[in-house]
N, C-alpha and C positions, 0 to 999 in steps of 0.2 A: 648582921641581924636583919631579919625579915621585917617588912613594914607591918603595921597593925591592921587588923580587920575590925571594922565597926559593925556591930550587930544591933540594928535598930528595930524595935517593936512598936507597933501602933498602940498596944495596950498590954498590961500585965497578964491579961488572959491568953496572950500568945506564947507566954513562956513555956508552958508544958510541951509545946512543939519545938520552939526555938532552942530549948536546952540541948537538943540533939546536935545543932550546929555548933554550939559552944563546946560541947563535949568533943566533937570531931576536931575543932581548932586546937583544943588543949592536947588531944592525943598526938598531934603533929608538932606541938610546941610553938604554935603560931600565937603571937601576942594579939589580944583583942580587947575591946571595950564593948559593953552592952548597955543600951539606954532605951528608955521609953520616950517616944516623941510622936506626935500626931500631925498628919498633914492638915487636919481640919481644926483641931483644938489648940495646937501649939505651932502654927505654921512659921512664925518668926524664929522660934527655937530650931525647928528642923532646917530652915533655910540657912541660918547662921552656922549650924553644925556642918552642913554640907559644904558651904563656901569656904570653911576653914579646915576641912578634913585633910586635905593634902599637906598643908603646912603643919598640921598637927601629927603627921607621921603615919597616916592611914594610906593603904594601898588599894583597898577594896572596901565597899560598903554593901552589907546585906540588909535588906529591909523586909520585914514581915508585916503584912496587913491583910485584913479581911474586909468583906463587904465591898464598899466603894474602892478600897485598896489604892489610894492615890499616893501613899507614902513613898514608894520607890520612884515614882515619876517626879514628884516634887524634889526629892533628894537629887535625882539625876539631872534635873533642870538647873541645879545650883553647884555642880561640880564637874570636873573632867575625869574623875576617877570612875572605874567600872562599878556599876551598881547591879546587884543581883536581887531579884524580887522573889519572895516566898509568898505566894497567894495562900491565905489561911482559910480553912474550911469553917464557914459559919452559915450564912444563909445560902440557899441554892446549891448545897454541897460544895461550895467554894468556886463554882463556875463564874459567879459575878466577880470575885476577887481575881481569878485567873485571867479573865478577859480584861479587867481594868489594869492588870499588871503587864500583860503582854502586848496590848494594843497601844503602843506609844507612838507619838508623832515622829516624823522624820527628824533626825538630828538629836533625839533624846532617847537613846537605846537603854533598855533595861533587860538584862539577861534574866530569864524566868525559868524557875524549876517547877516541878509538879506541885499541886496543892499539898500543903503541909510537908514539902520536900526539904526540910531544914538540913539534913545530913548532906544531901547533894549540893545545896547552896554553899556549905562550908567546903566541900571538896572542890567545887568550881573556883571558889575564892583561893584555895590553896594552889590549884593549878595555875591560876593567874599570877600569884606571887612566885611560883616555882620557875616562871620564865626567866627570872633574874636571881634565883636562889637555888644553887645546885644541891644543897642539903635537902631542901624540900622536894626537889625533883627526885632525888634518890629515895626518899621516904615514900613518895607516890609510887615509884616503880616497885618497891618492896610490897606495898599494899596490893598492887595489881597482881603480883606474883602469888600472894597469899590467896587472893580470890581464885586465880587459876588453879592452884593446888587444891583448894577446897572443892571446886567443881569436878576436878579429876578424881578426887577421893570418892565423891558421891557417884560418879560414873562407874568406878571400879566396884563399889558396893552394889549398885544396881545390876551390873553384869553378873556378879556372884549370886545374887538373889534369883536372877533369871535362869541361871544354870541349875539351881536347886529345884526348879519347878518340874 
């Protein structure tokens, strides 16, 4: 069985975006837990969760936060597990959150996806787990093939439309 993915939100207002990550994890059959923790309002809780995440069966942690967006960095500072940050669009169209998430000090990496890029955060977490889970690796290959087939079908449709001009 695959390790779990933790999906941590800085606020319940992040859930409308973060639910895409949860849905993607579910679609691959990846076990997960979702929680609300704040780097600023509940720092002890966030640090405790991160420091015990590995022993609690997690393999990857996804963190979604906006504005100052320190959640992923705080979590990454307290674990050796890979952390993926989702900068959330709030003020400044999410640029502040993007920069706060991606600009980490040496030794504390946070993989960062696009602003509100929850689905890609889940796929990246799945890819990380797939390094040691052949079943997940196969599901990822199937998903890639479906994308390829979809693009090819659109190309065929385009070429037929162009012939009819």
